[in-house]
N, C-alpha and C positions, 0 to 999 in steps of 0.2 A: 502492500499499498503507499502510495504517497503522501508525504506533507508536505502540505503549503506553506507559506510565507503568512504572517498574518500584518494587520494594518498595511493592505498595498492595496485601501481601494482605490475604484474611478465611480465617479461619479456619470451616474446616462439619463438626467432627467430629475424622477423624484426617483431613481430607483440607485441601488447604494452595491458596486460585484464587489466583492473581499473574497479575500482568501482561495487564490487560481494561479500563483505563484510557483513551482516546484523547489522547496528550498534547497535545493542543490545548487540553486542559480542564488542565495541569497547574498554573497556578496560580489559577483558579478552583474548584477540588476541596477540601473537608479528609475526612479520614479519621480516623472517633472510632474507638478497640479498645475499652472500656471493662474491664480485665481483671476484674472479675469476675464478668461474664459472657460472655466470648472461648471459652469451655471448656463452658459448659454448652450440649447440644443443645437447638435448640429444633423442630427440625423429624423425624420418622421420616423415613429410607431417603436414598438419595441428593439430594447438587445436583443433578442434575437432576431428578429425580423430585417432588422438592418444589417446583421452577419449572415444570414441566409443570401441574403443578394451579393453581399460583398463575395461572399463563396462561390457562386455563381458564378464568376468572372472581379475575379482581386485583382484585375490590371489593366481589364479593359479590350481586352482584345478576342473575345469570344472564346475563352478559354477555364476551364469553369477549374478551380483549386485542386480536385484529385487528378486532372488530366496536365498540369503544371506540375504537383508533385511527383506523379510516376515520369517523366519528363524529365525530370531535374534532378531525382532524389538521388541520391550516397549510400546504399546499404550502410549500418552501420554510425551514421552519423544521425545529431538531433536538430529534428525539426521545429526552430521558434517561432511563433504566432507574434508579430506585432501590430494591433492596433492604432491605429493613428486615425483623432477627428479632427484631419487636417487646422488646427491651431495653431 
């Protein structure tokens, strides 16, 4: 079972998402929360809906995340998701 870091919240409108970074990245991850952007909604809908939209075409080339990983993944290397709300 994977342990996750506490106190790494990201706000999405009125939702707070926490405990999503694996603890093995404790000293390798930095979180920036610019206060001027933290409460401005960047997408419509829920986090789930926005994530599903982005996974269906993450780079804007009509290439789904599954196909992108299939083409670019090197066995044995970790995959890291970086979510950016364009702030």
